[in-house]
C-alpha positions as CSV (number, residue, x, y, z in Angstrom):
1,X,1.9,-6.5,19.2
2,X,1.1,-9.4,21.6
3,X,-1.1,-12.1,20.1
4,X,-3.2,-14.5,22.1
5,X,-5.1,-17.4,20.5
6,X,-8.1,-19.2,21.8
7,X,-10.7,-21.6,20.6
8,X,-8.7,-24.8,19.8
9,X,-9.8,-28.2,20.8
10,X,-10.8,-31.6,19.7
11,X,-13.5,-32.3,17.2
12,X,-14.7,-35.2,15.1
13,X,-14.2,-35.3,11.3
14,X,-16.8,-33.0,9.6
15,X,-17.0,-30.8,12.7
16,X,-16.3,-27.1,13.1
17,X,-14.1,-24.9,15.2
18,X,-13.7,-21.2,15.5
19,X,-10.3,-19.8,16.5
20,X,-9.8,-16.3,17.8
21,X,-6.8,-14.1,18.2
22,X,-6.7,-11.1,20.4
23,X,-4.0,-8.4,19.6
24,X,-2.7,-6.1,22.3
25,X,-2.3,-3.1,20.1
26,X,-3.9,-1.6,17.0
27,X,-4.2,-3.8,14.0
28,X,-4.6,-0.9,11.6
29,X,-2.4,-1.5,8.5
30,X,-1.3,-4.8,10.0
31,X,-1.3,-8.0,7.9
32,X,-2.7,-10.9,9.9
33,X,-2.7,-14.5,9.3
34,X,-3.3,-18.0,10.6
35,X,-0.6,-20.6,10.2
36,X,-0.5,-24.2,11.3
37,X,2.2,-26.7,12.0
38,X,1.8,-30.4,12.4
39,X,4.4,-32.6,14.1
40,X,7.3,-33.2,11.7
41,X,6.0,-30.7,9.1
42,X,6.9,-27.2,8.2
43,X,4.7,-24.3,9.3
44,X,2.3,-23.4,6.6
45,X,-0.1,-20.6,5.9
46,X,-3.7,-21.3,6.3
47,X,-5.2,-17.9,5.6
48,X,-4.0,-14.3,5.4
49,X,-6.1,-11.2,5.6
50,X,-4.9,-7.8,4.4
51,X,-5.8,-4.6,6.4
52,X,-8.2,-3.9,3.5
53,X,-10.1,-7.1,4.3
54,X,-8.9,-9.0,1.2
55,X,-8.2,-12.6,2.1
56,X,-5.9,-15.4,0.8
57,X,-6.6,-19.1,1.5
58,X,-4.4,-22.1,1.1
59,X,-5.8,-24.5,-1.5
60,X,-6.1,-27.2,1.2
61,X,-8.6,-25.2,3.1
62,X,-10.3,-23.1,0.4
63,X,-14.1,-23.4,0.7
64,X,-13.9,-24.7,4.3
65,X,-12.3,-21.9,6.1
66,X,-13.1,-18.2,6.6
67,X,-10.8,-15.6,8.0
68,X,-12.1,-12.3,9.4
69,X,-10.8,-9.4,11.4
70,X,-12.3,-6.7,13.5
71,X,-9.9,-3.7,13.5
72,X,-12.0,-1.8,16.0
73,X,-11.6,-4.6,18.6
74,X,-8.1,-5.8,17.4
75,X,-9.2,-9.4,16.8
76,X,-8.7,-12.0,14.2
77,X,-10.9,-15.1,13.7
78,X,-10.7,-18.3,11.8
79,X,-13.9,-20.2,11.2
80,X,-13.1,-23.8,10.2
81,X,-15.8,-26.1,8.8
82,X,-15.7,-29.7,7.5
83,X,-12.6,-30.4,9.5
84,X,-10.6,-33.5,8.6
85,X,-7.8,-35.3,10.4
86,X,-5.2,-33.6,8.1
87,X,-6.3,-30.3,9.7
88,X,-4.9,-31.5,13.0
89,X,-2.1,-29.1,14.0
90,X,-1.1,-26.3,16.3
91,X,-2.6,-23.1,14.8
92,X,-0.7,-19.8,15.2
93,X,-1.9,-16.3,14.8
94,X,0.7,-14.0,13.1
95,X,0.9,-10.3,12.4
96,X,3.2,-7.7,10.8
97,X,2.7,-4.1,10.0
98,X,2.8,-3.4,6.3
99,X,2.2,-0.3,4.2
100,X,1.8,-2.6,1.1
101,X,1.2,-6.2,0.4
102,X,1.3,-9.1,2.8
103,X,3.5,-12.1,2.2
104,X,2.2,-15.6,2.9
105,X,5.4,-16.9,4.5
106,X,6.1,-17.6,8.2
107,X,9.5,-15.9,7.8
108,X,7.9,-12.6,6.8
109,X,5.7,-12.3,9.9
110,X,7.4,-10.9,13.0
111,X,4.7,-11.3,15.7
112,X,3.4,-14.6,16.8
113,X,0.9,-16.1,19.3
114,X,1.7,-19.0,21.4
115,X,-0.4,-21.4,19.4
116,X,-3.6,-23.3,20.0
117,X,-4.0,-27.1,19.3
118,X,-6.6,-28.4,16.9
119,X,-7.2,-32.1,16.9
120,X,-9.6,-33.8,14.4
121,X,-10.2,-37.4,15.2
122,X,-13.0,-39.9,15.5
């Protein structure tokens, strides 16, 4: 599965961005997630969505972020609202086929996009 992210950019604190990820193949029974990595920090899970549509959110973004997927079009989106400077990072789309649960760890996912930069600054 090849993943290509889009939608990053610069925004002022309190603003919104919508990230999109296009997958080259079918996303049926594929766990998909958004991770982010800031300079000098480890890659962390932002949100994960099971093939059933059930979603997991990191505590740091809960209530401000919504992950969604369109299996018919093989796309994954991340709507981010009330952005803060701490949200600045490179955001990565990730995927892995799974017959069961998804694991919210970067080491578990085996397909990655190239990343898209999000900068939140006044």
